[in-house]
C-alpha positions as CSV (number, residue, x, y, z in Angstrom):
1,M,8.3,36.2,36.6
2,E,6.2,37.8,34.3
3,D,3.4,36.5,31.7
4,T,1.2,38.2,29.5
5,A,-2.6,38.2,28.1
6,I,-4.3,39.4,24.9
7,F,-7.7,41.7,24.9
8,A,-9.5,43.0,22.4
9,G,-12.6,45.7,23.4
10,G,-13.0,47.9,21.0
11,C,-10.9,50.6,20.4
12,F,-7.9,50.2,21.5
13,W,-7.3,53.2,23.5
14,C,-9.9,52.5,25.8
15,M,-8.6,49.0,27.2
16,V,-5.3,50.7,28.5
17,K,-6.1,52.5,31.2
18,P,-8.1,49.6,33.1
19,F,-5.1,47.4,33.1
20,D,-2.7,50.7,33.1
21,T,-4.0,51.3,36.6
22,M,-3.5,48.1,38.2
23,P,-1.2,46.6,40.4
24,G,1.4,43.9,38.9
25,I,0.5,44.9,35.4
26,D,4.0,45.9,33.6
27,K,3.3,46.7,30.7
28,V,0.4,47.7,28.9
29,V,1.3,48.1,24.9
30,S,-1.9,49.0,22.0
31,G,-1.7,46.8,18.3
32,Y,-3.2,44.1,16.4
33,T,-3.2,40.7,16.0
34,G,-5.6,37.7,14.5
35,G,-5.2,38.9,10.7
36,H,-3.3,37.7,7.6
37,V,-0.8,40.7,7.3
38,A,2.4,41.5,8.9
39,N,2.8,44.7,10.5
40,P,-0.1,46.6,9.3
41,T,-0.9,50.1,9.7
42,Y,-4.0,51.8,11.7
43,E,-5.1,52.4,8.3
44,Q,-4.8,49.0,7.1
45,V,-6.5,47.7,9.4
46,S,-9.1,50.4,9.8
47,S,-10.0,49.8,5.8
48,H,-11.1,46.3,6.5
49,T,-8.9,44.2,4.7
50,T,-6.0,42.8,7.0
51,G,-8.2,40.5,9.0
52,H,-6.4,42.0,12.4
53,T,-8.4,43.1,15.5
54,E,-7.3,46.5,18.0
55,A,-6.1,44.4,21.3
56,V,-4.1,45.5,23.8
57,K,-1.5,43.6,24.9
58,I,-0.3,43.1,28.6
59,T,2.5,42.1,30.3
60,F,2.2,41.0,34.5
61,N,3.2,39.7,37.1
62,P,0.6,36.3,38.3
63,E,2.2,36.6,42.2
64,I,0.8,40.4,42.1
65,I,-2.4,39.2,39.9
66,S,-4.1,36.4,38.4
67,Y,-5.1,35.8,34.6
68,K,-8.1,34.7,35.9
69,Q,-8.4,39.0,37.8
70,L,-7.5,40.1,34.7
71,V,-10.3,38.2,32.6
72,Q,-12.1,39.5,35.0
73,I,-11.6,43.2,34.6
74,Y,-12.0,43.1,30.4
75,W,-15.0,41.7,31.7
76,Q,-15.8,44.9,33.1
77,Q,-14.5,46.8,30.1
78,T,-16.7,45.4,27.2
79,D,-20.7,44.9,26.0
80,P,-20.1,41.1,25.6
81,T,-23.5,40.7,23.6
82,D,-22.5,43.2,21.0
83,A,-20.5,40.8,18.3
84,M,-19.0,43.3,15.6
85,G,-18.0,46.7,17.9
86,Q,-17.6,47.8,21.1
87,F,-20.4,50.7,21.8
88,Q,-19.7,53.9,18.8
89,D,-16.9,51.8,17.6
90,R,-18.1,49.6,15.3
91,G,-16.6,47.2,12.5
92,D,-14.2,43.5,13.0
93,N,-11.4,46.1,13.4
94,Y,-13.5,46.7,17.1
95,R,-14.7,43.0,17.6
96,P,-14.3,41.9,21.3
97,V,-12.0,38.6,22.1
98,I,-10.5,36.9,24.1
99,F,-7.2,36.0,22.8
100,V,-5.5,33.0,24.7
101,K,-1.7,31.6,24.6
102,D,-2.2,28.8,25.6
103,A,-4.7,25.8,27.5
104,E,-4.8,27.0,30.6
105,Q,-6.2,30.8,29.6
106,R,-8.5,29.2,27.4
107,K,-9.8,26.8,30.4
108,V,-10.0,30.0,32.5
109,A,-11.5,32.2,30.0
110,E,-14.2,29.8,28.8
111,A,-15.1,29.2,32.3
112,S,-15.6,33.6,33.0
113,K,-17.7,33.4,30.1
114,A,-19.2,30.6,31.0
115,E,-20.2,31.8,34.5
116,L,-21.2,34.8,33.0
117,Q,-23.9,33.8,30.9
118,K,-25.1,32.2,33.6
119,N,-25.2,35.1,35.6
120,G,-27.5,36.3,34.2
121,L,-26.8,39.8,34.1
122,F,-27.1,40.4,30.1
123,D,-30.3,39.0,28.7
124,K,-28.2,38.7,25.8
125,P,-25.9,35.3,24.7
126,I,-22.4,36.3,25.7
127,V,-20.8,36.6,22.5
128,T,-17.0,37.7,22.9
129,Q,-15.3,35.1,20.7
130,I,-12.5,33.6,22.7
131,E,-9.0,32.3,20.1
132,D,-5.7,31.1,19.5
133,A,-3.6,34.4,19.8
134,K,-1.7,35.3,16.8
135,P,1.7,37.8,16.3
136,F,1.0,40.9,18.1
137,Y,1.6,44.1,16.4
138,P,2.6,47.0,18.5
139,A,0.4,50.0,16.8
140,E,1.9,53.5,16.5
141,E,3.7,55.1,19.2
142,E,0.6,57.8,19.2
143,H,-1.8,55.4,20.3
144,Q,0.6,53.9,23.6
145,Q,-0.4,54.9,25.9
146,F,-3.3,57.2,24.0
147,Y,-5.1,58.4,27.9
148,K,-1.8,59.7,28.9
149,K,-1.0,61.5,25.9
150,N,-4.3,63.2,24.8
151,P,-6.9,63.1,27.8
152,F,-9.3,65.7,26.5
153,R,-10.0,63.3,22.7
154,Y,-9.1,60.1,25.4
155,Q,-12.6,61.3,27.4
156,L,-14.5,61.7,24.1
157,E,-14.1,58.2,23.0
158,E,-15.1,57.1,26.7
159,A,-18.3,59.6,26.5
160,G,-19.4,57.2,23.8
161,G,-21.5,54.4,25.4
162,R,-18.8,52.6,27.0
163,N,-18.6,54.8,30.6
164,Q,-22.7,54.7,30.5
165,F,-22.9,51.1,30.0
166,I,-19.9,50.0,32.3
167,K,-21.5,52.2,34.6
168,D,-24.8,50.7,34.1
169,H,-23.5,46.7,34.0
170,W,-20.8,46.5,36.1
171,K,-22.1,49.5,39.2
172,S,-21.4,46.7,41.9
173,S,-18.6,43.7,40.0
174,Q,-15.6,43.7,42.5
175,P,-13.0,41.2,40.4
176,E,-11.7,38.6,43.1
177,K,-8.7,36.7,43.5
């Protein structure tokens, strides 16, 4: 049995590895979603004219890892208080979004967002959007599994504030089952 989840949290390069390394994850694909142009290119999305957001589409086995666990992992990769980008990546194409495919995913995502706001971990509002999934377009091959293909450049991207933020805010948190 397989299911899918789509998350946007800044540069898609940095969103692959945290999911790709988890048991129950079959595939993580970098791509674009939420826009109004079919089959956009990286250059088009980067021009801020297509409405797309860089995202990852995760294929997973819900008997091994739940959607709720994926949402918790997602939160721990992002700054949920920053609506217009993540860390050094700025603009609408880097905005944080949980794209839900059905009412059950929406219920889980909304409850998780409310819990995150309530728990007081952040002193600013949680602004990550929860939106209905739109067509997902895989990014060009050079963007797939970037952390494996270009480890040095990937480390530079992670060092742009993401790693320190995650360490400072999520050091003791572990996803629940």
